[in-house]
C-alpha positions in Angstrom: 79.9 -123.2 -162.3 79.3 -123.8 -158.6 82.4 -125.5 -157.2 81.8 -124.3 -153.7 78.3 -125.8 -153.3 77.1 -122.7 -151.4 73.7 -124.2 -150.8 75.3 -127.0 -148.8 77.7 -124.9 -146.8 76.6 -123.7 -143.3 77.7 -120.1 -144.3 75.5 -117.0 -144.3 75.1 -114.8 -147.2 77.0 -112.0 -145.5 79.9 -114.4 -145.0 79.8 -115.4 -148.6 80.0 -111.7 -149.5 83.1 -111.3 -147.3 84.7 -114.4 -148.9 84.0 -113.0 -152.4 85.4 -109.6 -151.4 88.6 -111.2 -150.0 89.0 -113.5 -153.0 88.6 -110.5 -155.4 91.1 -108.4 -153.4 93.7 -111.2 -153.3 93.2 -111.9 -157.1 93.7 -108.3 -158.0 96.8 -108.0 -155.9 98.4 -111.1 -157.4 97.4 -110.4 -161.0 98.8 -106.9 -160.7 102.2 -108.4 -161.4 101.2 -108.8 -165.0 101.3 -105.0 -165.4 105.1 -105.3 -164.8 105.7 -108.1 -167.4 106.2 -107.1 -171.0 103.4 -108.8 -172.9 103.0 -107.9 -176.6 99.5 -109.4 -177.0 97.3 -112.0 -175.5 98.2 -115.4 -177.0 95.9 -117.7 -175.0 96.7 -121.0 -173.4 98.6 -122.3 -176.5 101.3 -119.6 -176.2 104.2 -120.9 -174.1 106.4 -117.9 -174.5 106.7 -114.6 -176.4 110.0 -113.6 -177.9 111.4 -110.2 -176.8 114.0 -110.0 -179.5 116.9 -110.5 -177.1 119.7 -112.5 -178.7 122.0 -112.7 -175.7 121.4 -114.1 -172.2 120.8 -111.6 -169.4 123.7 -111.5 -167.0 122.9 -111.9 -163.3 123.3 -108.7 -161.3 125.2 -110.4 -158.5 126.3 -113.7 -157.0 123.5 -116.0 -156.1 121.0 -114.3 -158.4 119.6 -116.2 -161.4 118.7 -113.9 -164.3 
């Protein structure tokens, strides 16, 4: 897949390397949040939610906070 049409862009190979490096760094930083989320197993795109077994709503810790 070549969505960026690199051969048409007036960008050098070293610039593309920097773009890829920054994209990788940003992706890894943003995807790191998944380490904090309790995920039992990969369900794929058809899984909308995974039950945690909680039967009661979580109470908000303070005013103005939605839990």
